[in-house]
C-alpha positions in Angstrom: 11.2 14.0 -14.0 10.3 16.6 -11.3 6.3 16.1 -12.5 6.7 12.6 -11.3 8.5 13.5 -8.0 5.9 16.1 -7.3 3.1 13.6 -8.0 4.6 10.9 -6.0 5.2 13.5 -3.0 1.6 14.6 -3.1 0.3 11.2 -3.2 2.5 10.3 -0.3 1.1 13.2 1.7 -2.3 12.1 1.2 -1.6 8.3 1.8 0.3 9.5 5.0 -2.4 11.7 6.4 -5.1 8.9 5.8 -2.6 6.6 7.5 -2.3 8.7 10.5 -6.1 9.2 10.7 -6.7 5.4 10.5 -4.0 4.6 13.1 -5.3 7.3 15.3 -8.9 5.9 14.9 -7.5 2.3 15.7 -5.9 3.4 18.8 -8.8 5.5 20.0 -11.2 2.4 19.4 -8.9 -0.1 20.9 -8.2 2.0 24.1 -12.2 2.5 24.4 -12.7 -1.3 23.9 -10.2 -2.1 27.0 -12.0 0.8 29.2 -15.3 -0.6 28.5 -14.2 -4.2 29.0 -12.3 -3.7 32.2 -14.3 -0.8 33.7 -17.8 -1.4 32.6 -17.8 -5.2 31.9 -19.2 -4.0 28.4 -18.1 -3.8 24.8 -19.1 -2.4 21.5 -19.6 -5.3 19.3 -18.5 -3.9 16.0 -15.3 -2.3 17.3 -13.1 -5.5 17.1 -14.4 -6.3 13.6 -13.7 -2.8 12.4 -10.1 -2.9 13.9 -9.4 -6.1 12.1 -10.5 -4.6 8.7 -8.5 -1.3 9.6 -5.5 -3.3 10.0 -5.8 -4.3 6.3 -6.2 -1.0 5.2 -3.0 0.2 7.1 -1.0 -2.6 5.8 -1.8 -1.6 2.2 -1.3 2.2 2.8 1.9 1.4 4.8 3.2 -0.8 1.9 2.3 2.0 -0.6 4.3 4.7 1.4 7.2 2.0 1.7 7.4 1.5 -1.9 7.7 5.1 -2.6 10.6 5.8 -0.5 12.1 2.4 -1.6 11.8 0.8 1.7 9.8 -2.1 0.7 11.2 -5.6 0.9 14.2 -5.8 -1.4 17.6 -7.6 -1.1 20.4 -5.1 -1.8 23.6 -7.1 -1.0 24.0 -7.8 -4.6 23.3 -4.2 -6.0 25.8 -2.6 -3.4 28.8 -3.8 -5.5 27.4 -2.6 -8.7 28.2 0.6 -10.6 25.6 3.2 -10.3 24.6 2.9 -13.9 24.1 -0.9 -13.7 22.5 -0.3 -10.2 19.9 1.8 -12.0 19.4 -0.5 -14.7 18.7 -3.4 -12.1 16.3 -1.1 -10.1 14.4 -0.3 -13.4 14.1 -4.0 -14.1 12.9 -5.1 -10.6 10.6 -2.2 -10.5 9.0 -3.2 -14.0 8.8 -6.7 -12.6 7.0 -5.5 -9.4 4.6 -3.4 -11.5 3.8 -6.5 -13.6 3.4 -8.7 -10.3 0.9 -6.0 -8.8 -1.0 -5.9 -11.9 -1.8 -9.6 -11.8 -2.8 -9.1 -8.3 -4.7 -6.1 -9.0 -6.8 -8.1 -11.5 -7.2 -11.0 -9.0 -8.3 -8.6 -6.3 -10.9 -6.9 -8.6 -12.4 -10.5 -9.2 -12.5 -11.1 -5.7 -14.3 -7.9 -4.9 -16.9 -8.7 -7.6 -17.3 -12.2 -6.1 -17.9 -10.6 -2.8 -20.3 -8.3 -4.3 -22.4 -11.1 -5.9 -22.2 -13.2 -2.9 -23.7 -10.4 -0.8 -21.9 -11.5 2.5 -21.7 -9.0 5.3 -19.2 -7.9 7.8 -21.5 -6.9 10.6 -25.3 -6.0 10.4 -26.0 -5.0 6.8 -22.7 -3.7 5.9 -21.3 -5.5 2.8 -17.9 -7.4 3.1 -16.7 -5.9 -0.2 -16.7 -2.3 1.4 -13.8 -3.5 3.2 -12.2 -5.6 0.8 -12.0 -2.4 -1.6 -8.6 -1.7 -0.1 -7.0 -4.7 -1.9 -7.4 -3.4 -5.5 -7.0 0.0 -4.3 -3.8 -1.1 -2.4 -2.3 -2.8 -5.5 -3.2 0.3 -7.7 -1.3 2.3 -5.4 1.6 0.1 -5.5 1.5 0.1 -9.3 1.6 4.1 -9.3 4.7 3.9 -6.9 6.5 1.2 -8.6 5.7 2.9 -12.0 7.3 6.0 -10.6 10.3 4.1 -9.3 10.6 2.7 -12.6 10.6 5.9 -14.6 13.0 7.6 -12.2 15.5 4.7 -12.2 15.2 4.4 -16.1 16.0 8.3 -16.3 19.0 7.7 -13.9 20.2 4.9 -15.8 19.9 7.0 -19.0 21.6 9.9 -17.3 24.4 7.7 -16.2 24.9 6.4 -19.7 24.9 9.8 -21.4 27.5 11.1 -18.9 29.7 8.3 -19.3 
């Protein structure tokens, strides 16, 4: 199981670093826009568009990090009253369900990106829209990876509790 934990930790470091980089770039660009607008009555046209798309990127990367640390949206009022073994079984099942849902969303997002490629729409100038939309299938792929690791670790904990019981 340590291999899965190491993989998850390495992926978290990469995602966290990328997230910090994107957030820093967003803060700098937004601050620059404010200075240019208020101080020089000017603006960089593409910055606002880029910021909107970077919000999508940071959202998916943040969701992947939250999933990895089990801080994604969940309702634990019910599971608090369960025994550790049953809680592990429930966590395994919910993680498996999340993997299945993310798989369907991944498939749909790949179709969306393909349609954007065919349509040839652009974000700004000659930059294709699908460049920005790539984060959607990438994000769901990351969520699948993290939920899969959670599934394996929860199943391992459930089996471990069953063997020791």
